HTML snippet that shows the backbone in 3Dmol.js (N, CA, C, O; Angstrom):
<script src="https://3Dmol.org/build/3Dmol-min.js"></script>
<div id="view" style="width:600px;height:400px;position:relative"></div>
<script>
const pdb = `
ATOM      1  N   MET A   1      56.033 -93.511 172.389  1.00  0.00           N
ATOM      2  CA  MET A   1      57.191 -93.965 173.128  1.00  0.00           C
ATOM      3  C   MET A   1      57.615 -92.949 174.193  1.00  0.00           C
ATOM      4  O   MET A   1      57.909 -93.328 175.327  1.00  0.00           O
ATOM      5  N   LEU A   2      57.647 -91.670 173.838  1.00  0.00           N
ATOM      6  CA  LEU A   2      58.012 -90.635 174.809  1.00  0.00           C
ATOM      7  C   LEU A   2      56.999 -90.582 175.939  1.00  0.00           C
ATOM      8  O   LEU A   2      57.371 -90.440 177.104  1.00  0.00           O
ATOM      9  N   LYS A   3      55.718 -90.695 175.601  1.00  0.00           N
ATOM     10  CA  LYS A   3      54.689 -90.676 176.647  1.00  0.00           C
ATOM     11  C   LYS A   3      54.896 -91.832 177.618  1.00  0.00           C
ATOM     12  O   LYS A   3      54.714 -91.669 178.825  1.00  0.00           O
ATOM     13  N   ASN A   4      55.275 -92.996 177.101  1.00  0.00           N
ATOM     14  CA  ASN A   4      55.522 -94.150 177.969  1.00  0.00           C
ATOM     15  C   ASN A   4      56.702 -93.896 178.902  1.00  0.00           C
ATOM     16  O   ASN A   4      56.660 -94.253 180.079  1.00  0.00           O
ATOM     17  N   LYS A   5      57.750 -93.280 178.371  1.00  0.00           N
ATOM     18  CA  LYS A   5      58.911 -92.954 179.203  1.00  0.00           C
ATOM     19  C   LYS A   5      58.520 -91.986 180.314  1.00  0.00           C
ATOM     20  O   LYS A   5      58.899 -92.171 181.471  1.00  0.00           O
ATOM     21  N   LEU A   6      57.763 -90.957 179.958  1.00  0.00           N
ATOM     22  CA  LEU A   6      57.360 -89.954 180.945  1.00  0.00           C
ATOM     23  C   LEU A   6      56.450 -90.562 182.001  1.00  0.00           C
ATOM     24  O   LEU A   6      56.580 -90.270 183.190  1.00  0.00           O
ATOM     25  N   GLU A   7      55.538 -91.401 181.562  1.00  0.00           N
ATOM     26  CA  GLU A   7      54.637 -92.079 182.489  1.00  0.00           C
ATOM     27  C   GLU A   7      55.446 -92.927 183.475  1.00  0.00           C
ATOM     28  O   GLU A   7      55.170 -92.910 184.674  1.00  0.00           O
ATOM     29  N   ALA A   8      56.431 -93.658 182.985  1.00  0.00           N
ATOM     30  CA  ALA A   8      57.271 -94.490 183.842  1.00  0.00           C
ATOM     31  C   ALA A   8      58.069 -93.638 184.834  1.00  0.00           C
ATOM     32  O   ALA A   8      58.187 -93.993 186.007  1.00  0.00           O
ATOM     33  N   LEU A   9      58.607 -92.530 184.365  1.00  0.00           N
ATOM     34  CA  LEU A   9      59.368 -91.645 185.251  1.00  0.00           C
ATOM     35  C   LEU A   9      58.481 -91.049 186.340  1.00  0.00           C
ATOM     36  O   LEU A   9      58.859 -91.048 187.511  1.00  0.00           O
ATOM     37  N   LEU A  10      57.312 -90.545 185.968  1.00  0.00           N
ATOM     38  CA  LEU A  10      56.416 -89.943 186.945  1.00  0.00           C
ATOM     39  C   LEU A  10      55.910 -90.967 187.954  1.00  0.00           C
ATOM     40  O   LEU A  10      55.826 -90.686 189.150  1.00  0.00           O
ATOM     41  N   PHE A  11      55.577 -92.151 187.464  1.00  0.00           N
ATOM     42  CA  PHE A  11      55.100 -93.213 188.344  1.00  0.00           C
ATOM     43  C   PHE A  11      56.186 -93.620 189.336  1.00  0.00           C
ATOM     44  O   PHE A  11      55.930 -93.740 190.534  1.00  0.00           O
ATOM     45  N   SER A  12      57.377 -93.826 188.838  1.00  0.00           N
ATOM     46  CA  SER A  12      58.474 -94.313 189.672  1.00  0.00           C
ATOM     47  C   SER A  12      58.964 -93.296 190.691  1.00  0.00           C
ATOM     48  O   SER A  12      59.352 -93.655 191.802  1.00  0.00           O
ATOM     49  N   SER A  13      58.945 -92.026 190.307  1.00  0.00           N
ATOM     50  CA  SER A  13      59.467 -91.001 191.219  1.00  0.00           C
ATOM     51  C   SER A  13      58.527 -90.736 192.390  1.00  0.00           C
ATOM     52  O   SER A  13      58.977 -90.494 193.509  1.00  0.00           O
ATOM     53  N   GLY A  14      57.213 -90.782 192.129  1.00  0.00           N
ATOM     54  CA  GLY A  14      56.250 -90.502 193.193  1.00  0.00           C
ATOM     55  C   GLY A  14      56.285 -89.063 193.676  1.00  0.00           C
ATOM     56  O   GLY A  14      55.800 -88.760 194.766  1.00  0.00           O
ATOM     57  N   ARG A  15      56.852 -88.184 192.878  1.00  0.00           N
ATOM     58  CA  ARG A  15      56.955 -86.768 193.272  1.00  0.00           C
ATOM     59  C   ARG A  15      56.808 -85.892 192.033  1.00  0.00           C
ATOM     60  O   ARG A  15      56.764 -86.378 190.903  1.00  0.00           O
ATOM     61  N   LYS A  16      56.733 -84.585 192.280  1.00  0.00           N
ATOM     62  CA  LYS A  16      56.691 -83.637 191.168  1.00  0.00           C
ATOM     63  C   LYS A  16      58.033 -83.646 190.454  1.00  0.00           C
ATOM     64  O   LYS A  16      59.093 -83.735 191.074  1.00  0.00           O
ATOM     65  N   MET A  17      57.958 -83.551 189.133  1.00  0.00           N
ATOM     66  CA  MET A  17      59.180 -83.487 188.338  1.00  0.00           C
ATOM     67  C   MET A  17      59.049 -82.346 187.342  1.00  0.00           C
ATOM     68  O   MET A  17      57.994 -82.150 186.739  1.00  0.00           O
ATOM     69  N   GLY A  18      60.123 -81.601 187.178  1.00  0.00           N
ATOM     70  CA  GLY A  18      60.136 -80.476 186.257  1.00  0.00           C
ATOM     71  C   GLY A  18      60.429 -80.909 184.825  1.00  0.00           C
ATOM     72  O   GLY A  18      60.946 -81.998 184.579  1.00  0.00           O
ATOM     73  N   ILE A  19      60.089 -80.035 183.897  1.00  0.00           N
ATOM     74  CA  ILE A  19      60.316 -80.288 182.475  1.00  0.00           C
ATOM     75  C   ILE A  19      61.803 -80.547 182.202  1.00  0.00           C
ATOM     76  O   ILE A  19      62.146 -81.463 181.454  1.00  0.00           O
ATOM     77  N   GLU A  20      62.671 -79.752 182.799  1.00  0.00           N
ATOM     78  CA  GLU A  20      64.110 -79.909 182.552  1.00  0.00           C
ATOM     79  C   GLU A  20      64.610 -81.278 183.018  1.00  0.00           C
ATOM     80  O   GLU A  20      65.373 -81.936 182.311  1.00  0.00           O
ATOM     81  N   GLU A  21      64.184 -81.700 184.193  1.00  0.00           N
ATOM     82  CA  GLU A  21      64.599 -83.005 184.713  1.00  0.00           C
ATOM     83  C   GLU A  21      64.077 -84.128 183.816  1.00  0.00           C
ATOM     84  O   GLU A  21      64.809 -85.059 183.480  1.00  0.00           O
ATOM     85  N   LEU A  22      62.818 -84.030 183.438  1.00  0.00           N
ATOM     86  CA  LEU A  22      62.229 -85.036 182.551  1.00  0.00           C
ATOM     87  C   LEU A  22      62.935 -85.061 181.198  1.00  0.00           C
ATOM     88  O   LEU A  22      63.120 -86.120 180.599  1.00  0.00           O
ATOM     89  N   SER A  23      63.322 -83.884 180.732  1.00  0.00           N
ATOM     90  CA  SER A  23      64.025 -83.768 179.462  1.00  0.00           C
ATOM     91  C   SER A  23      65.376 -84.488 179.522  1.00  0.00           C
ATOM     92  O   SER A  23      65.730 -85.233 178.608  1.00  0.00           O
ATOM     93  N   LYS A  24      66.117 -84.263 180.594  1.00  0.00           N
ATOM     94  CA  LYS A  24      67.422 -84.910 180.746  1.00  0.00           C
ATOM     95  C   LYS A  24      67.289 -86.424 180.848  1.00  0.00           C
ATOM     96  O   LYS A  24      68.045 -87.163 180.218  1.00  0.00           O
ATOM     97  N   LEU A  25      66.335 -86.879 181.635  1.00  0.00           N
ATOM     98  CA  LEU A  25      66.175 -88.312 181.856  1.00  0.00           C
ATOM     99  C   LEU A  25      65.650 -89.051 180.625  1.00  0.00           C
ATOM    100  O   LEU A  25      66.011 -90.204 180.389  1.00  0.00           O
ATOM    101  N   SER A  26      64.813 -88.397 179.854  1.00  0.00           N
ATOM    102  CA  SER A  26      64.210 -89.061 178.687  1.00  0.00           C
ATOM    103  C   SER A  26      64.942 -88.756 177.388  1.00  0.00           C
ATOM    104  O   SER A  26      64.625 -89.324 176.343  1.00  0.00           O
ATOM    105  N   HIS A  27      65.928 -87.851 177.453  1.00  0.00           N
ATOM    106  CA  HIS A  27      66.698 -87.443 176.271  1.00  0.00           C
ATOM    107  C   HIS A  27      65.791 -86.868 175.184  1.00  0.00           C
ATOM    108  O   HIS A  27      65.944 -87.179 174.003  1.00  0.00           O
ATOM    109  N   ALA A  28      64.851 -86.030 175.600  1.00  0.00           N
ATOM    110  CA  ALA A  28      63.942 -85.372 174.659  1.00  0.00           C
ATOM    111  C   ALA A  28      63.978 -83.869 174.917  1.00  0.00           C
ATOM    112  O   ALA A  28      64.387 -83.421 175.989  1.00  0.00           O
ATOM    113  N   LYS A  29      63.551 -83.109 173.936  1.00  0.00           N
ATOM    114  CA  LYS A  29      63.540 -81.647 174.055  1.00  0.00           C
ATOM    115  C   LYS A  29      62.392 -81.200 174.960  1.00  0.00           C
ATOM    116  O   LYS A  29      61.339 -81.836 174.996  1.00  0.00           O
ATOM    117  N   PRO A  30      62.604 -80.101 175.691  1.00  0.00           N
ATOM    118  CA  PRO A  30      61.561 -79.603 176.592  1.00  0.00           C
ATOM    119  C   PRO A  30      60.198 -79.392 175.926  1.00  0.00           C
ATOM    120  O   PRO A  30      59.167 -79.687 176.532  1.00  0.00           O
ATOM    121  N   ASP A  31      60.178 -78.887 174.688  1.00  0.00           N
ATOM    122  CA  ASP A  31      58.883 -78.676 174.032  1.00  0.00           C
ATOM    123  C   ASP A  31      58.202 -79.999 173.703  1.00  0.00           C
ATOM    124  O   ASP A  31      56.974 -80.083 173.716  1.00  0.00           O
ATOM    125  N   GLU A  32      58.992 -81.040 173.406  1.00  0.00           N
ATOM    126  CA  GLU A  32      58.422 -82.370 173.161  1.00  0.00           C
ATOM    127  C   GLU A  32      57.865 -82.950 174.458  1.00  0.00           C
ATOM    128  O   GLU A  32      56.821 -83.603 174.457  1.00  0.00           O
ATOM    129  N   ILE A  33      58.563 -82.709 175.557  1.00  0.00           N
ATOM    130  CA  ILE A  33      58.127 -83.175 176.870  1.00  0.00           C
ATOM    131  C   ILE A  33      56.781 -82.553 177.213  1.00  0.00           C
ATOM    132  O   ILE A  33      55.836 -83.252 177.580  1.00  0.00           O
ATOM    133  N   LYS A  34      56.705 -81.239 177.091  1.00  0.00           N
ATOM    134  CA  LYS A  34      55.473 -80.517 177.426  1.00  0.00           C
ATOM    135  C   LYS A  34      54.298 -81.037 176.602  1.00  0.00           C
ATOM    136  O   LYS A  34      53.223 -81.293 177.145  1.00  0.00           O
ATOM    137  N   SER A  35      54.495 -81.190 175.316  1.00  0.00           N
ATOM    138  CA  SER A  35      53.444 -81.673 174.426  1.00  0.00           C
ATOM    139  C   SER A  35      53.001 -83.089 174.810  1.00  0.00           C
ATOM    140  O   SER A  35      51.805 -83.376 174.857  1.00  0.00           O
ATOM    141  N   ALA A  36      53.960 -83.963 175.080  1.00  0.00           N
ATOM    142  CA  ALA A  36      53.638 -85.342 175.448  1.00  0.00           C
ATOM    143  C   ALA A  36      52.908 -85.404 176.786  1.00  0.00           C
ATOM    144  O   ALA A  36      51.999 -86.217 176.954  1.00  0.00           O
ATOM    145  N   LEU A  37      53.291 -84.559 177.736  1.00  0.00           N
ATOM    146  CA  LEU A  37      52.627 -84.535 179.037  1.00  0.00           C
ATOM    147  C   LEU A  37      51.180 -84.066 178.922  1.00  0.00           C
ATOM    148  O   LEU A  37      50.293 -84.600 179.588  1.00  0.00           O
ATOM    149  N   VAL A  38      50.948 -83.074 178.083  1.00  0.00           N
ATOM    150  CA  VAL A  38      49.579 -82.583 177.872  1.00  0.00           C
ATOM    151  C   VAL A  38      48.720 -83.703 177.269  1.00  0.00           C
ATOM    152  O   VAL A  38      47.581 -83.911 177.685  1.00  0.00           O
ATOM    153  N   GLU A  39      49.273 -84.415 176.293  1.00  0.00           N
ATOM    154  CA  GLU A  39      48.548 -85.545 175.686  1.00  0.00           C
ATOM    155  C   GLU A  39      48.268 -86.629 176.720  1.00  0.00           C
ATOM    156  O   GLU A  39      47.161 -87.163 176.780  1.00  0.00           O
ATOM    157  N   LEU A  40      49.262 -86.952 177.525  1.00  0.00           N
ATOM    158  CA  LEU A  40      49.116 -87.980 178.545  1.00  0.00           C
ATOM    159  C   LEU A  40      48.067 -87.584 179.579  1.00  0.00           C
ATOM    160  O   LEU A  40      47.257 -88.410 180.000  1.00  0.00           O
ATOM    161  N   LYS A  41      48.086 -86.323 179.984  1.00  0.00           N
ATOM    162  CA  LYS A  41      47.084 -85.824 180.941  1.00  0.00           C
ATOM    163  C   LYS A  41      45.695 -85.976 180.365  1.00  0.00           C
ATOM    164  O   LYS A  41      44.784 -86.422 181.062  1.00  0.00           O
ATOM    165  N   THR A  42      45.515 -85.614 179.107  1.00  0.00           N
ATOM    166  CA  THR A  42      44.213 -85.731 178.447  1.00  0.00           C
ATOM    167  C   THR A  42      43.759 -87.188 178.390  1.00  0.00           C
ATOM    168  O   THR A  42      42.586 -87.483 178.619  1.00  0.00           O
ATOM    169  N   GLU A  43      44.676 -88.092 178.086  1.00  0.00           N
ATOM    170  CA  GLU A  43      44.332 -89.515 178.026  1.00  0.00           C
ATOM    171  C   GLU A  43      43.841 -90.022 179.379  1.00  0.00           C
ATOM    172  O   GLU A  43      42.845 -90.741 179.449  1.00  0.00           O
ATOM    173  N   TYR A  44      44.533 -89.650 180.445  1.00  0.00           N
ATOM    174  CA  TYR A  44      44.102 -90.063 181.778  1.00  0.00           C
ATOM    175  C   TYR A  44      42.737 -89.472 182.121  1.00  0.00           C
ATOM    176  O   TYR A  44      41.891 -90.157 182.697  1.00  0.00           O
ATOM    177  N   ASP A  45      42.520 -88.213 181.772  1.00  0.00           N
ATOM    178  CA  ASP A  45      41.243 -87.563 182.052  1.00  0.00           C
ATOM    179  C   ASP A  45      40.107 -88.201 181.255  1.00  0.00           C
ATOM    180  O   ASP A  45      39.010 -88.398 181.778  1.00  0.00           O
ATOM    181  N   ASP A  46      40.371 -88.519 180.005  1.00  0.00           N
ATOM    182  CA  ASP A  46      39.342 -89.094 179.136  1.00  0.00           C
ATOM    183  C   ASP A  46      38.891 -90.480 179.573  1.00  0.00           C
ATOM    184  O   ASP A  46      37.725 -90.834 179.402  1.00  0.00           O
ATOM    185  N   LYS A  47      39.796 -91.261 180.132  1.00  0.00           N
ATOM    186  CA  LYS A  47      39.406 -92.614 180.520  1.00  0.00           C
ATOM    187  C   LYS A  47      38.961 -92.713 181.984  1.00  0.00           C
ATOM    188  O   LYS A  47      38.747 -93.810 182.499  1.00  0.00           O
ATOM    189  N   SER A  48      38.827 -91.578 182.637  1.00  0.00           N
ATOM    190  CA  SER A  48      38.373 -91.541 184.036  1.00  0.00           C
ATOM    191  C   SER A  48      39.167 -92.511 184.905  1.00  0.00           C
ATOM    192  O   SER A  48      38.596 -93.270 185.688  1.00  0.00           O
ATOM    193  N   SER A  49      40.466 -92.477 184.759  1.00  0.00           N
ATOM    194  CA  SER A  49      41.364 -93.344 185.512  1.00  0.00           C
ATOM    195  C   SER A  49      41.357 -92.982 186.996  1.00  0.00           C
ATOM    196  O   SER A  49      40.976 -91.874 187.373  1.00  0.00           O
ATOM    197  N   SER A  50      41.783 -93.926 187.827  1.00  0.00           N
ATOM    198  CA  SER A  50      41.906 -93.649 189.264  1.00  0.00           C
ATOM    199  C   SER A  50      43.134 -92.804 189.560  1.00  0.00           C
ATOM    200  O   SER A  50      43.284 -92.283 190.665  1.00  0.00           O
ATOM    201  N   VAL A  51      44.010 -92.669 188.574  1.00  0.00           N
ATOM    202  CA  VAL A  51      45.165 -91.789 188.707  1.00  0.00           C
ATOM    203  C   VAL A  51      45.060 -90.665 187.688  1.00  0.00           C
ATOM    204  O   VAL A  51      44.356 -90.769 186.684  1.00  0.00           O
ATOM    205  N   MET A  52      45.773 -89.601 187.972  1.00  0.00           N
ATOM    206  CA  MET A  52      45.738 -88.445 187.079  1.00  0.00           C
ATOM    207  C   MET A  52      47.104 -87.801 187.043  1.00  0.00           C
ATOM    208  O   MET A  52      47.937 -88.012 187.925  1.00  0.00           O
ATOM    209  N   ILE A  53      47.319 -87.012 186.005  1.00  0.00           N
ATOM    210  CA  ILE A  53      48.549 -86.242 185.901  1.00  0.00           C
ATOM    211  C   ILE A  53      48.205 -84.796 186.224  1.00  0.00           C
ATOM    212  O   ILE A  53      47.300 -84.204 185.635  1.00  0.00           O
ATOM    213  N   VAL A  54      48.943 -84.250 187.165  1.00  0.00           N
ATOM    214  CA  VAL A  54      48.697 -82.895 187.638  1.00  0.00           C
ATOM    215  C   VAL A  54      49.860 -82.000 187.207  1.00  0.00           C
ATOM    216  O   VAL A  54      51.028 -82.373 187.314  1.00  0.00           O
ATOM    217  N   ASN A  55      49.512 -80.822 186.724  1.00  0.00           N
ATOM    218  CA  ASN A  55      50.499 -79.838 186.311  1.00  0.00           C
ATOM    219  C   ASN A  55      50.432 -78.654 187.252  1.00  0.00           C
ATOM    220  O   ASN A  55      49.380 -78.033 187.404  1.00  0.00           O
ATOM    221  N   GLU A  56      51.547 -78.340 187.881  1.00  0.00           N
ATOM    222  CA  GLU A  56      51.630 -77.173 188.764  1.00  0.00           C
ATOM    223  C   GLU A  56      52.826 -76.351 188.322  1.00  0.00           C
ATOM    224  O   GLU A  56      53.959 -76.621 188.721  1.00  0.00           O
ATOM    225  N   GLY A  57      52.570 -75.354 187.501  1.00  0.00           N
ATOM    226  CA  GLY A  57      53.645 -74.531 186.974  1.00  0.00           C
ATOM    227  C   GLY A  57      54.492 -75.325 186.001  1.00  0.00           C
ATOM    228  O   GLY A  57      54.004 -75.775 184.965  1.00  0.00           O
ATOM    229  N   ASP A  58      55.759 -75.495 186.334  1.00  0.00           N
ATOM    230  CA  ASP A  58      56.679 -76.239 185.480  1.00  0.00           C
ATOM    231  C   ASP A  58      56.840 -77.684 185.953  1.00  0.00           C
ATOM    232  O   ASP A  58      57.642 -78.437 185.401  1.00  0.00           O
ATOM    233  N   SER A  59      56.081 -78.063 186.968  1.00  0.00           N
ATOM    234  CA  SER A  59      56.205 -79.399 187.542  1.00  0.00           C
ATOM    235  C   SER A  59      54.988 -80.263 187.212  1.00  0.00           C
ATOM    236  O   SER A  59      53.864 -79.775 187.094  1.00  0.00           O
ATOM    237  N   TRP A  60      55.249 -81.546 187.069  1.00  0.00           N
ATOM    238  CA  TRP A  60      54.208 -82.520 186.748  1.00  0.00           C
ATOM    239  C   TRP A  60      54.301 -83.690 187.717  1.00  0.00           C
ATOM    240  O   TRP A  60      55.386 -84.035 188.187  1.00  0.00           O
ATOM    241  N   LYS A  61      53.147 -84.300 188.014  1.00  0.00           N
ATOM    242  CA  LYS A  61      53.126 -85.420 188.951  1.00  0.00           C
ATOM    243  C   LYS A  61      52.009 -86.380 188.576  1.00  0.00           C
ATOM    244  O   LYS A  61      50.932 -85.958 188.154  1.00  0.00           O
ATOM    245  N   LEU A  62      52.267 -87.666 188.732  1.00  0.00           N
ATOM    246  CA  LEU A  62      51.243 -88.693 188.583  1.00  0.00           C
ATOM    247  C   LEU A  62      50.743 -88.996 189.983  1.00  0.00           C
ATOM    248  O   LEU A  62      51.532 -89.353 190.857  1.00  0.00           O
ATOM    249  N   THR A  63      49.453 -88.860 190.206  1.00  0.00           N
ATOM    250  CA  THR A  63      48.920 -89.017 191.555  1.00  0.00           C
ATOM    251  C   THR A  63      47.530 -89.662 191.514  1.00  0.00           C
ATOM    252  O   THR A  63      46.910 -89.765 190.455  1.00  0.00           O
ATOM    253  N   VAL A  64      47.064 -90.085 192.664  1.00  0.00           N
ATOM    254  CA  VAL A  64      45.753 -90.723 192.796  1.00  0.00           C
ATOM    255  C   VAL A  64      44.675 -89.645 192.872  1.00  0.00           C
ATOM    256  O   VAL A  64      44.854 -88.617 193.525  1.00  0.00           O
ATOM    257  N   ARG A  65      43.562 -89.893 192.199  1.00  0.00           N
ATOM    258  CA  ARG A  65      42.435 -88.953 192.281  1.00  0.00           C
ATOM    259  C   ARG A  65      41.895 -88.917 193.706  1.00  0.00           C
ATOM    260  O   ARG A  65      41.958 -89.906 194.436  1.00  0.00           O
ATOM    261  N   GLU A  66      41.363 -87.756 194.089  1.00  0.00           N
ATOM    262  CA  GLU A  66      40.896 -87.535 195.461  1.00  0.00           C
ATOM    263  C   GLU A  66      39.962 -88.613 195.976  1.00  0.00           C
ATOM    264  O   GLU A  66      40.080 -89.031 197.128  1.00  0.00           O
ATOM    265  N   GLN A  67      39.037 -89.071 195.148  1.00  0.00           N
ATOM    266  CA  GLN A  67      38.046 -90.034 195.619  1.00  0.00           C
ATOM    267  C   GLN A  67      38.662 -91.378 196.010  1.00  0.00           C
ATOM    268  O   GLN A  67      38.028 -92.177 196.701  1.00  0.00           O
ATOM    269  N   PHE A  68      39.894 -91.626 195.568  1.00  0.00           N
ATOM    270  CA  PHE A  68      40.562 -92.884 195.899  1.00  0.00           C
ATOM    271  C   PHE A  68      41.594 -92.736 197.012  1.00  0.00           C
ATOM    272  O   PHE A  68      42.201 -93.724 197.425  1.00  0.00           O
ATOM    273  N   LEU A  69      41.797 -91.529 197.496  1.00  0.00           N
ATOM    274  CA  LEU A  69      42.783 -91.307 198.563  1.00  0.00           C
ATOM    275  C   LEU A  69      42.496 -92.106 199.831  1.00  0.00           C
ATOM    276  O   LEU A  69      43.420 -92.690 200.397  1.00  0.00           O
ATOM    277  N   PRO A  70      41.233 -92.154 200.302  1.00  0.00           N
ATOM    278  CA  PRO A  70      40.986 -92.944 201.514  1.00  0.00           C
ATOM    279  C   PRO A  70      41.349 -94.426 201.341  1.00  0.00           C
ATOM    280  O   PRO A  70      41.763 -95.086 202.294  1.00  0.00           O
ATOM    281  N   LEU A  71      41.191 -94.927 200.143  1.00  0.00           N
ATOM    282  CA  LEU A  71      41.513 -96.323 199.865  1.00  0.00           C
ATOM    283  C   LEU A  71      43.012 -96.605 199.952  1.00  0.00           C
ATOM    284  O   LEU A  71      43.428 -97.637 200.478  1.00  0.00           O
ATOM    285  N   VAL A  72      43.816 -95.681 199.433  1.00  0.00           N
ATOM    286  CA  VAL A  72      45.259 -95.937 199.350  1.00  0.00           C
ATOM    287  C   VAL A  72      46.075 -95.342 200.489  1.00  0.00           C
ATOM    288  O   VAL A  72      47.237 -95.711 200.659  1.00  0.00           O
ATOM    289  N   GLN A  73      45.511 -94.444 201.265  1.00  0.00           N
ATOM    290  CA  GLN A  73      46.335 -93.763 202.261  1.00  0.00           C
ATOM    291  C   GLN A  73      46.878 -94.700 203.332  1.00  0.00           C
ATOM    292  O   GLN A  73      47.872 -94.374 203.982  1.00  0.00           O
ATOM    293  N   LYS A  74      46.259 -95.838 203.529  1.00  0.00           N
ATOM    294  CA  LYS A  74      46.773 -96.784 204.521  1.00  0.00           C
ATOM    295  C   LYS A  74      48.075 -97.446 204.064  1.00  0.00           C
ATOM    296  O   LYS A  74      48.868 -97.888 204.895  1.00  0.00           O
ATOM    297  N   ILE A  75      48.295 -97.516 202.762  1.00  0.00           N
ATOM    298  CA  ILE A  75      49.504 -98.183 202.267  1.00  0.00           C
ATOM    299  C   ILE A  75      50.564 -97.219 201.759  1.00  0.00           C
ATOM    300  O   ILE A  75      51.709 -97.604 201.524  1.00  0.00           O
ATOM    301  N   VAL A  76      50.170 -95.962 201.592  1.00  0.00           N
ATOM    302  CA  VAL A  76      51.117 -94.962 201.071  1.00  0.00           C
ATOM    303  C   VAL A  76      51.727 -94.209 202.240  1.00  0.00           C
ATOM    304  O   VAL A  76      51.016 -93.732 203.124  1.00  0.00           O
ATOM    305  N   THR A  77      53.046 -94.106 202.237  1.00  0.00           N
ATOM    306  CA  THR A  77      53.717 -93.336 203.273  1.00  0.00           C
ATOM    307  C   THR A  77      54.023 -91.945 202.745  1.00  0.00           C
ATOM    308  O   THR A  77      54.169 -91.743 201.539  1.00  0.00           O
ATOM    309  N   GLU A  78      54.116 -91.016 203.634  1.00  0.00           N
ATOM    310  CA  GLU A  78      54.374 -89.622 203.249  1.00  0.00           C
ATOM    311  C   GLU A  78      55.761 -89.480 202.659  1.00  0.00           C
ATOM    312  O   GLU A  78      56.160 -88.380 202.276  1.00  0.00           O
TER     313      GLU A  78
END
`;
const viewer = $3Dmol.createViewer("view");
viewer.addModel(pdb, "pdb");
viewer.setStyle({}, {cartoon: {color: "spectrum"}});
viewer.zoomTo();
viewer.render();
</script>
């Protein structure tokens, strides 16, 4: 359930989100957030999805894999 909430938040925001922000929005503890994000990242990596979860320091983002960028860049605005 927490992973689903985090996935929805990351998808909807379209930007990097920090652990603290995700914690407040999902009403979960930061350590639970971190653990769920790591699991979610692994799931995306294991199924070779066209999207991936990227971790940069304390921030996380759901984004399109590089090989699919040319396909979507015409419809995605900066």
